[in-house]
N, C-alpha and C positions, 0 to 999 in steps of 0.2 A: 782370480775366476770371476767372470760376470755374472751375476744371479739374473734369473728369469725377471726380478723385479726390476731390475736395472734396466734390462732390454726393454722393457715395456714402457718404463718411464721415457727412454730415449726416443722411441717410436712415438709415444704421444707428444712430446716435444717437436719433432719433426713434422707431425701431422698440424700441430698448430701454426708451426711457422711456413708450412705451405698453405695453409688457409689463410692466413695472413696476408702473404704474399698475393693470393687469388683476388683477396678483396681490395687489395690496393689497385687492381688492374680497372675497374670500371671507374674508379676516382682518378687513375692517370690520363685515362682516356676523356674524361669529362674536362679535366684540366686543359689538355690541349685543344680540345674542341671549342672550349670556351675562350683560349688565348686567341685562336684563329677566328673565331666570330666576332670579337671585339672591334668596335670602330676604330681605325688606325687613319693617321693621316696619310694621304696618297696623292699624288698629282694626278689630275684627270688628263688623259691622253686621248681616247678615241672616241669620236662622234658618233652614235650609233647610227647606222643605215637603214633607210627603208628595206622591208623583205619584200621581195616579189615573189608572187605566185606563179611558178613557171609555166605550170598547165594552163593558167588563165592567159597568159603572155603568149603561149603557143596557139590558144583559142583563137585570138585577136588575129595574129598573122594569119592564121588559116584563113580567117574571114576575109582578110584585106586580098590574100592572094587569090581567093575564088572571085571576088570581084574584078581583079584584074584579068582573069582568066575570061570571065564574062565579056569584058570590053574587046578582049581579042576575038572572040566568037561573033559577037554581035556589037555592030560599032555604034558608038554614041550618039546622040541626037546631034544635028547640026548646030545648034547653040552653045552645047557643052564642047564639041570639039572646037569651036571658035574660041572659046575661053581658053583651052589649053593652047590654042596656037598663040593667042595674045599674052600669054604668061611666058611661052618659050621665047619670043621676040623681046619681052621686057628683061627677062633672065638673061638673054645672050647679050644686049646692050650694058646691063648691070656688070656681067662678068667682064667686058671687054672696058669697063670703066669710062663709059660714054657721058659725053657732057649732059649736063641737068635739063637743056632744053629737049633734047631727044628723050631722055626718061619720062620728062613730063609728060611730053605726047604720046608715049608707049602706055603710060600708067592711065591716062584717060582712055586709050583703047580697051584696056582690060577693064576698067569700071563699066564701059559701055556694054561690052561682051557679057560681064557678070550680071547686069541688070536683064540682059537677054535670057541668061541661063536659069536666073533663079526662078522663074515661076514653074519650072520642071521640077522643082522640090531638091531636097538635098542628097537623096540616094544616088542621082547620078553625079553630083558633086563628088562623093565620097568614092564614087568608084573612079572618077578620073584621077582623084587624089592618088588612089590605089596603085594605078598604072604607073604614074610619076613618080610614087615612091618607091617601088619596085625598080624603076629604072635608075633612080637616085642611088640606091644601094648598091647597084651593079656598078656603076659608073665610080662611086667613093671605094669600092674594092679594087677597080683598075687603078686608081690614083694612088692608093697605098702600094699596090704592087709595082707601079711604074714611076711614079712620081710626077707624071704627066696630068693635067687637066684636060680632059677632052672637050671638045665641042658641046658633047650631049650633056656633060655634067654641068657646064656653064649655063646651058638651055633650060637645065631642070632646077638649078640651085644658085644661079648667078654668082654673087661673091661669097659664097658659104665659106668655102675654103679661106679665102682671105680673112674671113670674120672669125672663122676656127684659129687662124694663126694668130691673128690680132688678140684673142683671148688667152694665148699660151697654150691652147690644146690641140696644136697641129705643130709638130718640128720635122720640118723638111716635108716628107711624105708619111711620117708617122703619125697616126691620129690617135687621139687619147679615147674618144668615146667608143663606146662598142656598138654593135648594130642596134641594140634593145635603145640604147639613148639618142643614136641617129636617126631611128625612125621617129620618136617623139619629137625629137627637135625639128625634123621635117613638117611633121604635122602642124606644129605650133606655128612654125614659118608660113607656112600656106595657109593656115586659117588667119592669121594675124594680117597677112598682105592681102588678103581677099575681105577682110573685116567681118568673118564669119564666128568671131568668138561668142556671140549671143546666141549661137545655134547648138543646144546641149548634144545633139547627135554628132556633131563634127567633132567635138572635143575629145582629145586623147581619154583611154579610159584609166581608171586608178592606177593599175598595175604598170601601164606605161609611163605615168608621171612617176610613180615609184622608181622605176628603172632611171629616168632621167634624173631624179633628185639623189637618187643613191650615186650617180655619177658627180655631180655639182658637189653633193657634200664630202666626198672623196677627194676632189680636184679643185678646192677653192682656190681663187686667183683674185687679187686685188684688181680693181678697175685699171684699165690701160694707162689713164693719166696719172694714177698714184704709181703704176709699174714704172712708166717713163722718169716720173719725180724721182723715185728711189735709185734707179739706174744713173741717173745726173749726180744724184749725193754721193753714189758709191764712188764714182769717178774723182769726185772732189774730195773724199776721205783723205786723213792725213795720218791718223792714229787709230788705235784700238777702240779708244772711248767712241769716236766718231761712227766706226764700223757697228760696234754694238748697239749704239742708237738708231742706227738705220735698221738693223735686222730687229730690233724691237718695232720700229714704225711699221715694218713689212709684216711682223706677225700680227701687229693690231689690226692693219687693214685687211689682211687675208681673213682674220676672224670675223671682223665686222661684215664683210661679205658672206661669210657663211652663215653669221646669225639671221641676216636678213633672208637667206634662202629656207632656214628654219622655221621662219615665221612664216613664209609664203608656204612651205608644203604643210605646215602645220593646219593650215586653213583648208587644205586638200584633204587631208588624211588626219582625222581626229585620233586615230589608234596609234599615230607616231609618237614616242615620248619626248615630246618638245621641250618641256621644263629641263628634263634631264639633258637634253642636247644643249639647251642655252645654257646651263651650268657648264659643261666642259668648254664649249666655245668660249664663254665670258672670261673663265679661268685661264684659257690659254691667251686670251687678248690682254690679260692683266687686271681685268676687272673685277677683283675678288668679292666686292659687295654684290654687284649684279648675280656673281656665279653663286655665293652662298644663299640669296634669296631663291634662286631659280632651284637650288636644290632641296631647299626646305619647302618649296609648292610642290615639288615632286614627291617627297616623302609623306607631305600632308596629306595627299590624295593616294598616292601609293607606300603604304608602311611596309607592306611585305612585296614579295615578288622578286623576279631575278635580278632587277637593279638595286634593290633596296639596299644592300649591304654596300655596294660600291657608293651608291649616293650619299650613306652616312659617312663613308671614309673621306670622299671627294668634299663634303660639307666641313668636315673638322679642317681639312687642308686650306679650304677657301676662308674659312673664320679665321683661322691662325695668320694665314697671309695678310688678311684685310687688317688685323690688329698691327702687325709688323709694320704696316706702310705708315 
């Protein structure tokens, strides 16, 4: 027969055991979290992309559209219309791959027309660009649907599709850049051709630049001469060692291209995590010393935050890889 004293003793022992089990739960959770939060060696993979403010980009598109609609209701001045005509003539010749003499003469005509249009200020030029931009996007959509470069597309953008193909961003009639990137490309091309980069009001807005560089950083390509050399090397490769060396050379050239774009974009948008991005790209390039230096610089200025733990992990990987070399 079990006495009441024995029952009480069993109950006390059970309560003590349960209490000890409950006490171990927070310790176990702390240990698990501690392990998860410890810096670990990890291979850097993704370069952070610029974050675009969609509402701001939509506002810019609406402003451009309003300018284009105004031009359709109220014709532009004679000098600005003349400039538009000379641009179309030049780009049509360029799209036909005309000889240099014809292109030189057409370029001279554009410069003369621009000199006549500039005294009217940049607002009419922004309006002309907005009209041509909408036409360009319409024709690019038509090209993607049909595979045919229309006469109008060549008049608005000349050899643009040819250049896009040479960069590796157009395969057949599949175009890699989305409309946001294409808009910024067109504006930059238009400004550069007319030498208007010195007019801040003509420059693409920050979120337009973010959209373009998000495309660049997610679609890195070695320069064309490097791609041609790599293709030639592949055709001559005879064993796995040679193929591996070619792949490493291609990766290095690709990441060098991306590093250059990171530097350019950092000058445009100081909020972009440039040092962190340099750390990733340098690691992928095989420059582990530069990668470790970049991650240390990022952590020095950003010891906390959403990228801090990853930067610590990647720093350990870069430092370890540098020691192995």
